[in-house]
VOPAGU-583003 format. One record per atom (N, C-alpha, C, O): x, y, z; residue in three letters. Coordinates in steps of 0.02 Angstrom, whole numbers, padded with zeros to 5 digits, always signed. Example, Ala and Ser with C-alpha at 12.3 -4.5 7.8 and 13.67 -1.06 7.14 Angstrom:
<rs>
+00660-00284+00390ALA;+00615-00225+00390ALA;+00660-00165+00390ALA;+00712-00166+00423ALA;+00642-00112+00354SER;+00684-00053+00357SER;+00645+00002+00394SER;+00670+00057+00402SER;
</rs>
This chain:
<rs>
-00860+00473-00254MET;-00889+00447-00315MET;-00953+00420-00316MET;-00985+00414-00368MET;-00975+00401-00256SER;-01047+00379-00248SER;-01097+00430-00265SER;-01085+00489-00253SER;-01153+00411-00292THR;-01208+00455-00306THR;-01270+00436-00275THR;-01280+00376-00263THR;-01316+00483-00260GLY;-01381+00465-00235GLY;-01378+00428-00164GLY;-01422+00388-00148GLY;-01329+00442-00124GLY;-01329+00407-00057GLY;-01311+00332-00062GLY;-01310+00297-00011GLY;-01299+00310-00117GLU;-01278+00234-00123GLU;-01209+00226-00093GLU;-01166+00270-00095GLU;-01201+00168-00064PRO;-01133+00154-00029PRO;-01073+00146-00080PRO;-01079+00118-00134PRO;-01024+00171-00060THR;-00962+00166-00105THR;-00937+00093-00107THR;-00934+00060-00055THR;-00920+00069-00167ARG;-00894-00001-00173ARG;-00823-00011-00169ARG;-00787+00018-00210ARG;-00796-00050-00121TYR;-00726-00053-00108TYR;-00699-00127-00123TYR;-00732-00177-00107TYR;-00647-00130-00148LEU;-00614-00199-00159LEU;-00554-00201-00110LEU;-00516-00153-00113LEU;-00543-00244-00070ILE;-00492-00254-00027ILE;-00449-00313-00047ILE;-00472-00370-00044ILE;-00385-00300-00066ALA;-00345-00348-00096ALA;-00293-00360-00041ALA;-00249-00318-00035ALA;-00292-00412-00003ASP;-00237-00426+00041ASP;-00232-00501+00056ASP;-00282-00537+00062ASP;-00171-00523+00062ASP;-00159-00600+00069ASP;-00174-00619+00144ASP;-00189-00677+00159ASP;-00169-00576+00184ASP;-00179-00590+00257ASP;-00259-00592+00274ASP;-00290-00541+00288ASP;-00286-00654+00270ALA;-00357-00658+00272ALA;-00390-00634+00341ALA;-00447-00611+00342ALA;-00354-00640+00396VAL;-00382-00612+00453VAL;-00389-00538+00450VAL;-00441-00511+00467VAL;-00332-00502+00427PHE;-00334-00422+00421PHE;-00389-00406+00366PHE;-00430-00362+00377PHE;-00389-00439+00315ARG;-00438-00424+00261ARG;-00506-00433+00285ARG;-00549-00391+00274ARG;-00518-00488+00317GLY;-00587-00501+00341GLY;-00608-00445+00400GLY;-00666-00425+00403GLY;-00565-00424+00438ARG;-00579-00381+00492ARG;-00588-00309+00460ARG;-00630-00270+00484ARG;-00550-00292+00411LEU;-00559-00225+00381LEU;-00622-00227+00344LEU;-00659-00178+00346LEU;-00637-00280+00310ALA;-00704-00287+00269ALA;-00760-00277+00317ALA;-00802-00233+00305ALA;-00764-00315+00372ARG;-00816-00309+00417ARG;-00828-00244+00446ARG;-00886-00224+00456ARG;-00767-00203+00462ALA;-00775-00140+00487ALA;-00803-00088+00434ALA;-00843-00043+00446ALA;-00776-00104+00370LEU;-00809-00049+00317LEU;-00879-00068+00308LEU;-00919-00022+00299LEU;-00902-00131+00310ARG;-00970-00146+00301ARG;-01017-00115+00357ARG;-01073-00091+00347ARG;-00986-00120+00412ALA;-01024-00088+00474ALA;-01031-00009+00463ALA;-01074+00024+00492ALA;-00985+00018+00418ARG;-00995+00088+00408ARG;-01033+00104+00341ARG;-01031+00160+00315ARG;-01064+00052+00317GLY;-01108+00058+00258GLY;-01083+00052+00189GLY;-01116+00068+00140GLY;-01017+00026+00188VAL;-00982+00014+00123VAL;-00993-00052+00096VAL;-00995-00101+00134VAL;-01003-00059+00028GLU;-01005-00121+00003GLU;-00932-00143-00013GLU;-00891-00104-00039GLU;-00916-00210+00004VAL;-00846-00234-00001VAL;-00844-00300-00033VAL;-00884-00344-00018VAL;-00796-00307-00080ALA;-00768-00371-00108ALA;-00698-00387-00085ALA;-00655-00342-00084ALA;-00686-00447-00068GLU;-00615-00466-00048GLU;-00583-00507-00096GLU;-00613-00543-00135GLU;-00516-00501-00091ALA;-00476-00543-00137ALA;-00410-00559-00097ALA;-00386-00518-00059ALA;-00384-00616-00107GLY;-00319-00637-00076GLY;-00262-00642-00120GLY;-00208-00660-00099GLY;-00272-00625-00185SER;-00210-00630-00230SER;-00229-00580-00287SER;-00284-00554-00293SER;-00173-00569-00331ASN;-00183-00526-00388ASN;-00239-00558-00437ASN;-00283-00521-00459ASN;-00236-00618-00452ASP;-00284-00649-00497ASP;-00360-00639-00466ASP;-00406-00616-00499ASP;-00367-00660-00401GLU;-00437-00651-00370GLU;-00459-00575-00372GLU;-00518-00559-00381GLU;-00409-00528-00363ALA;-00428-00456-00360ALA;-00451-00436-00431ALA;-00502-00401-00437ALA;-00417-00456-00484VAL;-00438-00440-00553VAL;-00503-00468-00563VAL;-00549-00431-00583VAL;-00514-00530-00551ASP;-00579-00561-00560ASP;-00636-00526-00526ASP;-00688-00512-00555ASP;-00621-00512-00460ALA;-00671-00480-00416ALA;-00690-00407-00446ALA;-00748-00388-00448ALA;-00641-00372-00469ALA;-00650-00303-00494ALA;-00691-00306-00556ALA;-00733-00262-00566ALA;-00682-00357-00602ARG;-00723-00364-00664ARG;-00798-00374-00637ARG;-00844-00338-00658ARG;-00806-00417-00596ALA;-00873-00433-00572ALA;-00912-00379-00527ALA;-00971-00364-00533ALA;-00867-00355-00481PHE;-00900-00306-00427PHE;-00895-00235-00450PHE;-00935-00197-00423PHE;-00852-00208-00497ARG;-00844-00148-00520ARG;-00837-00098-00460ARG;-00880-00055-00450ARG;-00782-00106-00420PRO;-00776-00059-00366PRO;-00755+00010-00381PRO;-00723+00019-00433PRO;-00768+00061-00341GLU;-00753+00130-00353GLU;-00681+00147-00321GLU;-00645+00193-00339GLU;-00670+00104-00274ARG;-00605+00112-00228ARG;-00573+00045-00215ARG;-00607-00006-00212ARG;-00514+00045-00208ALA;-00472-00014-00191ALA;-00424-00003-00138ALA;-00392+00050-00137ALA;-00415-00049-00092VAL;-00366-00049-00040VAL;-00321-00110-00057VAL;-00344-00167-00057VAL;-00259-00098-00070ILE;-00218-00151-00096ILE;-00155-00155-00060ILE;-00118-00106-00055ILE;-00140-00217-00034ASP;-00080-00231+00000ASP;-00016-00233-00050ASP;-00020-00262-00104ASP;+00038-00201-00028LEU;+00092-00202-00070LEU;+00120-00264-00086LEU;+00145-00274-00142LEU;+00118-00309-00039ARG;+00143-00381-00051ARG;+00085-00428-00048ARG;+00056-00434+00005ARG;+00067-00463-00101LEU;+00011-00503-00105LEU;+00034-00571-00122LEU;+00032-00590-00181LEU;+00055-00608-00074GLY;+00091-00674-00080GLY;+00140-00679-00127GLY;+00191-00647-00115GLY;+00138-00712-00181GLU;+00191-00712-00238GLU;+00189-00650-00281GLU;+00237-00634-00315GLU;+00130-00613-00277GLY;+00123-00552-00322GLY;+00143-00487-00286GLY;+00163-00484-00228GLY;+00134-00432-00328SER;+00147-00368-00308SER;+00086-00327-00313SER;+00051-00327-00364SER;+00073-00292-00261GLY;+00019-00244-00257GLY;+00026-00193-00308GLY;-00026-00171-00333GLY;+00083-00170-00327LEU;+00096-00119-00377LEU;+00079-00146-00444LEU;+00053-00109-00486LEU;+00094-00211-00457ASP;+00072-00239-00524ASP;-00005-00242-00523ASP;-00036-00233-00575ASP;-00034-00255-00466LEU;-00109-00265-00468LEU;-00139-00194-00485LEU;-00183-00185-00527LEU;-00111-00144-00446LEU;-00134-00078-00460LEU;-00137-00056-00533LEU;-00184-00025-00557LEU;-00081-00075-00566GLY;-00080-00057-00635GLY;-00128-00094-00676GLY;-00155-00067-00724GLY;-00141-00158-00659ALA;-00186-00193-00695ALA;-00261-00170-00685ALA;-00301-00169-00731ALA;-00278-00152-00618LEU;-00342-00126-00606LEU;-00354-00058-00639LEU;-00408-00045-00666LEU;-00295-00011-00636ARG;-00308+00047-00668ARG;-00315+00048-00744ARG;-00346+00093-00773ARG;-00285-00004-00776ARG;-00295-00009-00854ARG;-00371-00030-00865ARG;-00400-00007-00914ARG;-00400-00068-00827GLU;-00473-00091-00837GLU;-00519-00042-00808GLU;-00575-00037-00833GLU;-00500-00004-00754HIS;-00549+00035-00715HIS;-00515+00105-00708HIS;-00495+00121-00652HIS;-00508+00146-00761ALA;-00472+00204-00761ALA;-00492+00251-00700ALA;-00449+00286-00672ALA;-00558+00251-00680GLN;-00575+00300-00625GLN;-00566+00272-00555GLN;-00581+00306-00505GLN;-00542+00209-00551LEU;-00530+00171-00485LEU;-00486+00218-00437LEU;-00430+00235-00455LEU;-00511+00236-00382GLU;-00459+00265-00333GLU;-00435+00211-00291GLU;-00469+00161-00280GLU;-00373+00222-00266SER;-00342+00168-00227SER;-00295+00194-00174SER;-00268+00249-00176SER;-00289+00144-00122VAL;-00236+00156-00065VAL;-00203+00098-00060VAL;-00234+00045-00056VAL;-00132+00103-00059VAL;-00089+00054-00054VAL;-00069+00039+00022VAL;-00052+00088+00055VAL;-00070-00014+00049LEU;-00052-00033+00113LEU;+00008-00073+00120LEU;+00017-00115+00076LEU;+00052-00068+00169THR;+00104-00105+00181THR;+00133-00109+00251THR;+00130-00061+00290THR;+00158-00164+00266GLY;+00186-00164+00339GLY;+00261-00147+00335GLY;+00295-00152+00387GLY;+00290-00128+00276TYR;+00361-00110+00269TYR;+00372-00053+00229TYR;+00407-00054+00178TYR;+00338+00006+00253GLY;+00341+00067+00208GLY;+00408+00094+00199GLY;+00452+00091+00243GLY;+00415+00122+00137SER;+00477+00165+00125SER;+00459+00217+00072SER;+00409+00212+00036SER;+00503+00265+00070ILE;+00493+00322+00028ILE;+00487+00298-00049ILE;+00446+00322-00088ILE;+00533+00250-00064SER;+00538+00233-00132SER;+00464+00195-00157SER;+00435+00211-00209SER;+00444+00147-00114THR;+00389+00116-00129THR;+00325+00165-00132THR;+00281+00158-00175THR;+00323+00208-00089ALA;+00270+00254-00083ALA;+00270+00297-00153ALA;+00218+00310-00183ALA;+00324+00314-00173LEU;+00326+00357-00235LEU;+00311+00311-00295LEU;+00279+00333-00343LEU;+00330+00254-00292GLU;+00314+00205-00345GLU;+00239+00194-00349GLU;+00209+00192-00403GLU;+00209+00187-00289ALA;+00134+00180-00290ALA;+00098+00238-00315ALA;+00053+00232-00356ALA;+00117+00293-00294VAL;+00083+00359-00320VAL;+00098+00365-00396VAL;+00056+00388-00434VAL;+00159+00344-00416ARG;+00171+00351-00494ARG;+00122+00303-00528ARG;+00097+00319-00582ARG;+00110+00251-00504ARG;+00068+00202-00532ARG;-00004+00215-00527ARG;-00044+00176-00554ARG;-00027+00271-00492GLY;-00096+00290-00488GLY;-00126+00290-00419GLY;-00182+00313-00411GLY;-00090+00264-00365ALA;-00123+00266-00304ALA;-00136+00335-00278ALA;-00100+00382-00293ALA;-00189+00340-00239ARG;-00205+00405-00207ARG;-00164+00420-00147ARG;-00138+00475-00135ARG;-00159+00365-00108HIS;-00123+00369-00042HIS;-00082+00305-00031HIS;-00088+00256-00068HIS;-00042+00310+00021TYR;+00001+00251+00041TYR;+00003+00254+00115TYR;+00026+00304+00144TYR;-00023+00196+00150LEU;-00028+00195+00220LEU;+00017+00137+00245LEU;+00020+00086+00210LEU;+00049+00142+00300THR;+00082+00096+00330THR;+00039+00060+00385THR;+00010+00091+00429THR;+00037-00012+00379LYS;+00003-00046+00422LYS;+00036-00042+00496LYS;+00097-00034+00499LYS;+00002-00046+00549PRO;-00072-00066+00555PRO;-00114-00009+00539PRO;-00101+00048+00559PRO;-00172-00025+00500VAL;-00222+00027+00490VAL;-00288-00001+00504VAL;-00295-00062+00502VAL;-00340+00041+00518ASP;-00410+00019+00527ASP;-00452+00048+00472ASP;-00427+00082+00427ASP;-00513+00034+00477ALA;-00561+00056+00435ALA;-00574+00142+00432ALA;-00596+00171+00383ALA;-00557+00169+00488ASP;-00563+00243+00490ASP;-00502+00270+00457ASP;-00507+00324+00428ASP;-00441+00238+00458ASP;-00379+00261+00430ASP;-00393+00263+00351ASP;-00374+00311+00317ASP;-00426+00208+00325VAL;-00437+00202+00255VAL;-00485+00254+00232VAL;-00471+00290+00184VAL;-00544+00260+00265LEU;-00598+00307+00251LEU;-00564+00382+00249LEU;-00574+00422+00204LEU;-00526+00393+00300ARG;-00492+00460+00301ARG;-00442+00473+00241ARG;-00437+00527+00212ARG;-00409+00423+00228ALA;-00361+00424+00164ALA;-00404+00450+00099ALA;-00386+00495+00062ALA;-00466+00413+00093PHE;-00502+00431+00034PHE;-00540+00496+00044PHE;-00555+00529-00005PHE;-00558+00518+00108ALA;-00588+00583+00119ALA;-00539+00642+00105ALA;-00557+00696+00080ALA;-00478+00628+00123ARG;-00428+00680+00117ARG;-00426+00699+00039ARG;-00422+00757+00020ARG;-00429+00647-00002ASP;-00424+00655-00073ASP;-00484+00690-00098ASP;-00477+00728-00146ASP;-00542+00683-00071ALA;-00604+00712-00094ALA;-00604+00783-00073ALA;-00627+00827-00110ALA;-00577+00799-00009GLU;-00572+00869+00017GLU;-00515+00908-00006GLU;-00515+00969-00001GLU;-00470+00879-00030GLY;-00401+00905-00044GLY;-00358+00908+00015GLY;-00379+00926+00069GLY;-00295+00890+00003ASP;-00248+00878+00054ASP;-00232+00954+00088ASP;-00230+01006+00055ASP;-00222+00950+00151ALA;-00207+01012+00183ALA;-00137+01036+00165ALA;-00091+00995+00156ALA;-00127+01104+00160PRO;-00063+01129+00139PRO;-00010+01102+00187PRO;-00022+01094+00247PRO;+00046+01090+00161LEU;+00106+01065+00196LEU;+00132+01117+00244LEU;+00142+01176+00227LEU;+00141+01096+00303ALA;+00171+01144+00357ALA;+00249+01141+00350ALA;+00276+01098+00315ALA;+00280+01182+00381ALA;+00356+01185+00381ALA;+00371+01118+00421ALA;+00335+01100+00467ALA;+00427+01083+00399PRO;+00450+01022+00429PRO;+00477+01034+00500PRO;+00517+01080+00511PRO;+00455+00994+00544ASP;+00478+00994+00615ASP;+00542+00960+00626ASP;+00541+00899+00618ASP;+00599+00988+00643PRO;+00659+00953+00652PRO;+00650+00893+00698PRO;+00683+00842+00688PRO;+00607+00898+00745ALA;+00600+00843+00798ALA;+00567+00781+00760ALA;+00574+00724+00783ALA;+00534+00793+00704SER;+00503+00730+00669SER;+00549+00703+00618SER;+00529+00658+00581SER;+00609+00728+00613ALA;+00659+00700+00561ALA;+00667+00621+00581ALA;+00666+00601+00639ALA;+00675+00584+00530PRO;+00681+00513+00540PRO;+00751+00496+00569PRO;+00800+00530+00556PRO;+00754+00443+00608SER;+00815+00422+00637SER;+00864+00392+00585SER;+00842+00370+00531SER;+00926+00392+00599LEU;+00983+00366+00556LEU;+00959+00293+00535LEU;+00963+00276+00477LEU;+00935+00255+00581HIS;+00917+00188+00571HIS;+00857+00183+00518HIS;+00856+00140+00474HIS;+00812+00224+00526ARG;+00755+00225+00479ARG;+00778+00246+00412ARG;+00756+00216+00364ARG;+00822+00298+00404VAL;+00848+00319+00341VAL;+00888+00261+00301VAL;+00884+00248+00241VAL;+00925+00231+00350GLU;+00966+00167+00321GLU;+00911+00114+00296GLU;+00917+00086+00242GLU;+00863+00103+00334TRP;+00814+00055+00316TRP;+00777+00070+00248TRP;+00768+00028+00205TRP;+00759+00130+00245GLU;+00729+00150+00183GLU;+00775+00154+00121GLU;+00751+00144+00065GLU;+00836+00169+00130HIS;+00883+00159+00080HIS;+00896+00093+00052HIS;+00903+00084-00008HIS;+00898+00046+00096ILE;+00905-00026+00086ILE;+00846-00048+00044ILE;+00854-00086-00003ILE;+00785-00024+00060GLN;+00724-00046+00032GLN;+00727-00024-00041GLN;+00712-00062-00087GLN;+00749+00043-00049ARG;+00753+00068-00116ARG;+00799+00035-00158ARG;+00782+00018-00214ARG;+00857+00025-00136VAL;+00906-00013-00175VAL;+00879-00085-00193VAL;+00886-00109-00249VAL;+00849-00116-00140LEU;+00822-00183-00156LEU;+00774-00182-00212LEU;+00779-00222-00259LEU;+00725-00136-00207GLY;+00678-00124-00261GLY;+00713-00112-00330GLY;+00697-00143-00381GLY;+00762-00065-00328ASP;+00798-00056-00391ASP;+00835-00116-00418ASP;+00854-00117-00477ASP;+00845-00165-00379CYS;+00880-00224-00399CYS;+00828-00282-00412CYS;+00846-00340-00421CYS;+00761-00261-00413GLY;+00710-00310-00428GLY;+00704-00360-00375GLY;+00681-00416-00388GLY;+00723-00345-00318GLY;+00716-00397-00259GLY;+00768-00441-00249GLY;+00767-00483-00204GLY;+00821-00434-00295ASN;+00877-00482-00294ASN;+00924-00458-00231ASN;+00950-00403-00229ASN;+00929-00500-00187VAL;+00965-00486-00123VAL;+01041-00486-00139VAL;+01076-00440-00117VAL;+01064-00533-00176SER;+01139-00537-00193SER;+01153-00469-00231SER;+01201-00434-00213SER;+01114-00451-00280LYS;+01133-00391-00320LYS;+01132-00327-00276LYS;+01175-00282-00281LYS;+01080-00327-00232ALA;+01071-00267-00187ALA;+01128-00263-00142ALA;+01153-00208-00131ALA;+01152-00320-00112ALA;+01208-00319-00069ALA;+01274-00290-00098ALA;+01315-00256-00067ALA;+01278-00310-00162ARG;+01344-00287-00206ARG;+01331-00214-00208ARG;+01376-00176-00188ARG;+01280-00193-00228ALA;+01262-00120-00242ALA;+01274-00076-00176ALA;+01296-00018-00179ALA;+01258-00107-00117LEU;+01260-00080-00051LEU;+01330-00078-00021LEU;+01347-00039+00023LEU;+01374-00128-00051GLY;+01437-00142-00021GLY;+01435-00179+00042GLY;+01479-00170+00084GLY;+01381-00225+00053LEU;+01373-00268+00107LEU;+01377-00340+00087LEU;+01363-00359+00030LEU;+01398-00380+00136HIS;+01397-00455+00125HIS;+01325-00474+00122HIS;+01285-00447+00160HIS;+01308-00516+00081ARG;+01239-00540+00074ARG;+01202-00560+00141ARG;+01144-00542+00153ARG;+01238-00595+00182ARG;+01210-00618+00244ARG;+01194-00559+00290ARG;+01145-00557+00327ARG;+01241-00507+00284THR;+01225-00446+00328THR;+01163-00413+00298THR;+01122-00390+00338THR;+01153-00409+00236LEU;+01094-00383+00208LEU;+01034-00422+00225LEU;+00981-00392+00236LEU;+01036-00488+00229GLN;+00978-00529+00244GLN;+00964-00516+00315GLN;+00904-00514+00330GLN;+01008-00507+00362ARG;+00996-00494+00430ARG;+00960-00427+00435ARG;+00911-00421+00472ARG;+00980-00381+00401LYS;+00951-00312+00409LYS;+00880-00318+00373LYS;+00834-00283+00395LYS;+00870-00355+00325LEU;+00801-00355+00299LEU;+00757-00396+00341LEU;+00697-00386+00335LEU;+00778-00443+00384ALA;+00741-00480+00427ALA;+00714-00442+00491ALA;+00670-00466+00526ALA;+00743-00385+00501THR;+00720-00342+00558THR;+00658-00308+00536THR;+00648-00298+00476THR;+00615-00287+00585ARG;+00558-00241+00573ARG;+00585-00168+00560ARG;+00636-00148+00587ARG;+00551-00134+00522PRO;+00567-00064+00507PRO;+00563-00021+00566PRO;+00512-00025+00600PRO;+00609+00021+00583PRO;+00606+00070+00638PRO;+00542+00116+00631PRO;+00527+00137+00576PRO;+00508+00129+00682LEU;+00451+00178+00676LEU;+00474+00246+00663LEU;+00432+00281+00634LEU;+00527+00271+00676ARG;+00553+00332+00667ARG;+00624+00335+00651ARG;+00652+00389+00643ARG;
</rs>
């Protein structure tokens, strides 16, 4: 989106100040102008003042939702391209992020090169999908974890309601939610 060799303007919205600062420094070292925000309100204010072309948005922003922020930013800046980041990726949240206008969805940890590649893929067009590799199929543990995340999202984050929908005791669901997502 940048013209005449001007650096692209990025907004980084993440409540993890250390990660946000490190990503901002790495992008600046690559010639990108960066504004930082630690909450939904800060991000909306920064976007009004900074007018970014691209946004890197954490799915969970303290008490707020990165998906809500994505919608708010897209309403004010229709041409804004965005990538949603999360430490707890699931198929349902990835689909919801794309439905709300995100170009890509990346699971943390990511670095500046991952973010730049995500936006570059969009500019170049994604490569055609290859036939699925049976060896890359997710494990049963990963599928269970993603299903739990989808049901929890469908229940608006209400653990008791999600536990009833899943046929689990609430404490059992809480223990499952406290574990890190399986990589595969």
